[in-house]
N, C-alpha and C positions, 0 to 999 in steps of 0.2 A: 892727878890720878894716873897711875901707870897700868892699872889692870881693873877690869870691871868688878872683880871681887872686892875692891876697895870702896865700892859704891855704898853709901849710907843715906839715910833719910835727909841728912844735912847737905849732901852733895847737890850742887846747883845744876840746873838743866844746861846752863852754858858750858860747865865743865864736862858734862857727858857729851854734849855736842862736839866740843873741841877734840875730845878723845876719839870719837867715831869719825870725825872729819879727817883727822890725820890718817886713819886706816883707809879711808876711801881715796884720798888724794895720793897716797903711796901705792894704790892699786892692790892693796892687800884684800880689799873688799870691792867687788865689781857689780854685784847683783843684790837686789833687795832680799832674796831668800838667804844669801850669805850673811847679809846684815842682820836679819832677824835671828838667824842661828847664833851669830856671834854675840848678839845682845840679849840672848835668851835669859841669862842670869838676872837681868834687871827688868825684864818685861812685866813682872808682877806689879810693878809700880806704875800706876796710870800716868804719872807725871812724865814718864820717859816716852810715852807714845807720840806726843807732838814732836819730840826731838827726832824720833826715827823718821817721821814724815818729812822733816826738814832735811835730814841726811839723804832721804830718798830723792829729793829734788836735786841734790848734788850728784847722786849716782846717775840720774837721768842726763844732767848736763854733760857729764864726762863720758858716758858710755852709750847713750841712746842715739847720738848723732842726729839723723834726719828727724827722729821722733821725740826729741828732747822736750818739746813743749806741749805734747798732747796730755790731756787729763780726761778722766771719765766724764767730767762736766762739759768740757769744750769740744771733745771729739769722741762722742759716745760710740759711734760705729767703728771707728778705727781702733779705739781702745779694746773693744770686744774682739776684733780680729787679730790684733797684734800682741796683746798682753796676756800673760798667765797671771791671774790675780792671786794675791795672797789670801789664804782662808781667814786669817785673823785681822788683816788690814786690807779691806776690799778696795780702798782708794790707791793701793800700791800693788806692785807685782813685778814680774820679770818680762823683758822683751823677748819674744820668740826669735830664735836665730835661723830657723828654716821654716818656710811657709809653703804649703801645698793646699791652698784654699781657693775657693772660687770667687770670693768677694773682695778681691784686691785689684786695683787698677792703677796704671801708671800713665800719666800724660806728660809728654815731652814737648816743650814749646821753644820756638826760636824766633827772635825779634828781627824782622827784616829792617835793613838800613841802619843797624846798630853801629857798624864800623864807620859808615859815612857820618853819622851823627857825632861820633867821638872826634873825627877829624875836624868837623865844622865847629866843634865846641872847644878847640884848643885854647882859644883866647877868652873863653867864658866858662870857667870850670864850675860855676854854680849850676849850670845846666846838667853837667855830669853828676854832680852831687844830688840834684833833684831826681834824676833817673835812678841812681843808686838807692835813694831813699824809697822811691816808688816800688822797686823790685823787692826790696828787703822788708818793707812794712805794708804798703798798700796792697800789694799782691798777696802777701801772707794773710792780710785781713780778709780779702775776698775768698781765699782758700778756706779760712776758718769758718766763714759764713756758709760754705758749702760742705762742711764736715770733712775737710781735706787739709793736707799740709803741703807747703811749697818750699822750694829752696832754689837759690840761684846757683848755676853751674857754669863755669868757663865764660864769664862775661855776659853773653847775650842769650844763654840758655836757661830755661826754668823747668824744673822737675816738680810734678805734683802727684801726690799719692792720695787715692780715694778708696772708700770702702763700698762703692757701688757704681754701676755704669752710669746711672742718672747723675750722681754727684760728679763723676769724672767729666761728663759732657757739660754739665752746668758750669763747673768751675773753669773749664777751658774756654767756653764761649763768654763767660763773665770777664775773663782776663782779656780776651780779644776785644770785647766791648770797651773796656777801660782804655786800652792802647789806641784803638781805632776810632774812639768817640762814637760808637754805634749803640744800638739798643736792641740787640737780638734777644738777650735774656729778659731784660726789663722786668725783673722780679723785685717787688718792693722790699723783699727780705734781704736782698743783696745790694750793698752800696758800692757800685762799681762806676760811679761818675767822678770825673776829675774835678778837683776844687783847688783854689789857691795857686801856688807856684806850679803845680802839676798841670793845671789847665792852661797857664800862660807861657811856661818855659819849654814845654815839650811838644814836638810835632806829632802828627798822626803816625803811628807805627802799625804795620801789618804783621801778622803772626802766622807761621806755619806750625802745625801741631800734629802729633801722632798719639793715639790712645790705644792701649792694649790691656789685656787682663781678663779676669773672669774664667780662667781655665786651670784646673788642678794639675794638668800635665805640664805646666810651665811654672816651676817653683821659683821663689825668690829666696835669696840667702842674705841675712844681715851679718855683716862682719862684726868683729869685736868692737869696732869704733861706731857701730850703728849705721854703716854705709850699706848701700844696696848693691847686689850683685846677682847675676843670673840672666837667663835667656829673655825673661819678660822685660827687663830693662833694655836689652839690646834690640828686641823687636820694636819696642816703643820708639827708640832712636831711629830705627830704619823706616818706620812709618812717617816720622817727622821729616826725614830726608826725602821720602817720596812725595810728601805734601809740598815740600819746597821745590822739588823738581817740576811738579805739575803746575805750581803757581809761585814763581819766584818773586812776584811783585804784589800779589794780593793775598789776603788771609785764606787759609785752607786747612781743613781738619780731616785727616785720614784716621780711620778706626779699623780694628780687626772685626771680622764678621761676628765673633763671639761677643764683642762689646755691643753691637747692634741688637743681637738676639736677647742679651741680658737686659738691655735698656727697655725693650718692648715688654719683656716678662715682668720687670719691676713695675712698670706703669700699668699693667693689668691689675695689680694688687692695690696700688695707690698712685693715682695720676699726679705727676709733677707739673710745675708751672710750664716747663718747656713742652711737655706732651699735650696738656690741655689747650695750649695756644698754638699748636702745630708749628713750632718754631724751627723744627729740624726735619729734613727729609734724607733718608739714607739711600745713596746712589751706589748700586753695586758696581765695583770697579774690577772685579775678577780676582784671580790669584796672582800674587807677585812673589818672586823668588828672593829670599833673604838667606844668603850663605848656605844654599842647598836645601832650605826649608821652604815649602810652598805655603804661603799665608793668604787665606781668603780676606779680602779687604772691601771696605766701603768708604765713600766720601760722605761726611756729615754736611749736607748742603744747608746753609743757613742764610745766605745772602739772597734777597728777593730777586735780583737779576739772574741768579743761577737756578731758580726753581724750574726753569724750562727742562732741566735734566730729567724730571719725572716723565716727560713725554718721549724721551729717547731711551728709556730703560729697556723697553721690550726689544727693539732692534739690536741694542747692545748685547743683551742676553743671548739673542739668537747667534750673534757673531761669536760670543764666547763658546757657545755649544758647538758651533761648526769647527772652530779651532781645536777645541778639546777632542772632537771626533775625527780630526784630520781630513776634513771634507774639502780638499783643495781643488777637486775637479770643477766644481761650480759654486757650491754653497758659500764658501768663504768669500769669493769675489762678489757674489750678488748680495750677501748679507752686509758686506762692508759698504757697498753702494747704497743699499737701503738705509743704513745708518747715517751716511753722509747726507743723503737726500732729506731724511727726517730732521736731522740737525739743522740744515739750512732753512727748513720750513718753520721751525719752532723757536730758534734762538733769536736774540735781539737783532734788529735790523743792522746791517753793516754796509758800508760803501767805501771801499779802499782802492787805491791805485797801486797795482803791482809794480815792482821795480822795472820789469819789462813786460810788454804786452804778451799775453798767453792765448794762442789760438784766436787772435784778432780781438781779444777783450782788452780794452783800455782801462776799464774800471770793473771792479768785482763787487757784485751784490748777491743777495741770497738767491735770487732766481737764476743768475748765471751759473752759480755753483751747482744748482740742481740740474740745469741743462747739460753741464759737462759730465755729471755722473750718469745721466741717462744715455749720453753718447757712448760712454764707456761700456754700459750694459749692452747697447746695441752691437758694439764691436765684439764683445765677448760671446754673447748668446746667439745673435742672428748672423753676423758676418764671419764668425770664427776667426776674427782678426786679432789674435792674441798679442801681436806686436803693438797694434794701435791701442788696445786696451791697457797694456802695461805702460805705454807712453803717457796715457791720460793719468794713470796713477802717479807717475812721476810729476806731472804738471800739477796735480792736486796737492801734492806735498808742498810745493813752493807757494801755492796760492793760500792754503789754509794757514801757513806760517805768517802770512801778511795780515791776517785778521787778529787784532789784539785780544779779543774776548773769546777766541775759538778754544774749545776745551783741549788741553794738552794730552789728556788720556787718549782721546780719539786720534790725535795726531800721532801718538806713539804707535797705536795699532795700525794706522794707515801706513806709517813707515815700515813697520815690521812685516806686514802682508806684502807691500810693494817690493821689499827686498827679496822675499822668497819667490815671488813670481818673476822678478827680474833674473834670478839665478836659473829658474826653469827655462826662461826665454832663450838663454844662451845655448843650451842643449837643443831646444826645440828648433831654433833657427839654423843651427849647424846641420841637423838632420833634414829639415825641409829644403835647405839650400842644395843639398846633395840630390834630392829629388828634382829640383828645378834644373840642375845641370843635366840630368839624364833626360829630361823631357823638354829641353830648351827649344828644339825645332817645332814641337807642337805648341808650346806656349807662345813663342815669338815667330809667327809665320812670315815668310817673305823678307822684306827689308828689315823687319824688326829682329830677325835672327842674325843678320849680318851686323846690325847695330849691337846686338847682344855680345857677339864675339869681339867686336872692336872695343866695346865698353869695358871689357875685362882689364884693359890697360888704363882705364880711368876709374879710379876707386869711387869717386863721388857718384858718377853716373851708374856704375855697377851696383852700388848699394841701393840706389833708388829703384833700379829695375828689379833687384831681388825682392824688394817690398811688393812691387807689382806682381811678381811671380808667386809670392806666397799667398796672395789673395786670389790667385787663379783657381777656377773650378777644376782645372786639369789635375791639380794636386789632390790626390785621393785621401779621404779619411783623416782630415786634419784634426777633428775632435778626438778620434781614436788615438792618434799620435800624442796629442796633448795629455790626454788622460793616462796613457801608458807611461809617459815620462813622470807624471805625478806619482803613479804607483811605484815606479822604480826609485824615486827620490823621497818616498814618504818619511823615511827615518831622518833625512836632513831637513824636512819641513816642519818638524816639531817646533812650536813657537810659544814662548812664554816671555812676559816682560820681566826684566831684572832691575832691581834697584839697589844701590849701595854696593858695598864690598862683596866680592864672591868668596 
């Protein structure tokens, strides 16, 4: 058959299929609507309808890319969001090429230790084949059970598309459970336990993940090959990168604030297994800059040992508000110390030995961290010793980095705030040192004044005496000077965390 006009009652279904097959493979036909229009002369015969559905599967395989395997039966939600159904063939349709809908979510996952695993498996390629089979089959099966689709990207990356915030979070945690051999989801409807070679040949893997979506202002574009493109995809990758930065060795899930809000909204209508069993707590992590765009973020806390973060949410929010309002005179410092104190009180007990003793401490425990923070508050509020307060900030950075389980987000804010105050301190000390010079006879009476003059030739002694001079009551209005410099430098004190490429 060279043309559909040659079709007769005696023409076999196979011949019709071969004819249409050639048109699809040659790219003359790329969509089901084009197929239906092309085959319109023969559609009156019911025998042709199953042929069209078989050809439709070919169109999907060649042109739908990421979504080649979805059907109305297996992915009801995604089908509804992604496909324009044909009025005569409801089981077929065309993939939308531009989406501006609220019910689409992207999860980007990265496997920790993948490169090391590949290096260690050079002499045992069966382990590499096992991991490959897991990613391409077992993970796809878990995704399907969560009404989602998954695909491997660039070796150790997995991309998952879902049609709901609850589905996106469930499939992400289900994949983490599979790789880490944990039971966060523990939903009997989701088979995410390892069996056979997967259980014996693969080590425990940790996962960093980022989930975004649920916002009509962040469209997705599907290319002619069915690939994904658009800001939504990029922001998901940036959230995954941030999760990896915050937790390079343990599993962590970062989500956009929109995902959290939509998850809570969905579960008011119909409570999911995750929600009913209180498996996830959303820890507000503030705004993060991604290529000039400020993105409100949360951490989806699921590990039992991390649930203490519920108790530090309030002081963290106070710090966010102070930073947002540029309250550098006092609130940012005190809110940061309150956060560090509360964290030391509620986080799991630790006992570490710093590389070098800090302020006489040979070992660091929860209580000693709290004492150091209270000393910093005394320096700042009561003594007006801003040099001493900033020095404690510097010491705290080195100490918290020695604590393996200390939250990286808090460390980032500690570093950021300490850096801003350290810059202020340079101008503050230059100004106050000038006052000390002018009032040296009053500050250092008798022999101390002669020592002061002689000490100028010895830098070390001179610096120590300057510190004494700054603490002197003879130096007037230290708080006014500190606050004045903050006002002058307010534009330089704007502070946001940045993640990924600028």
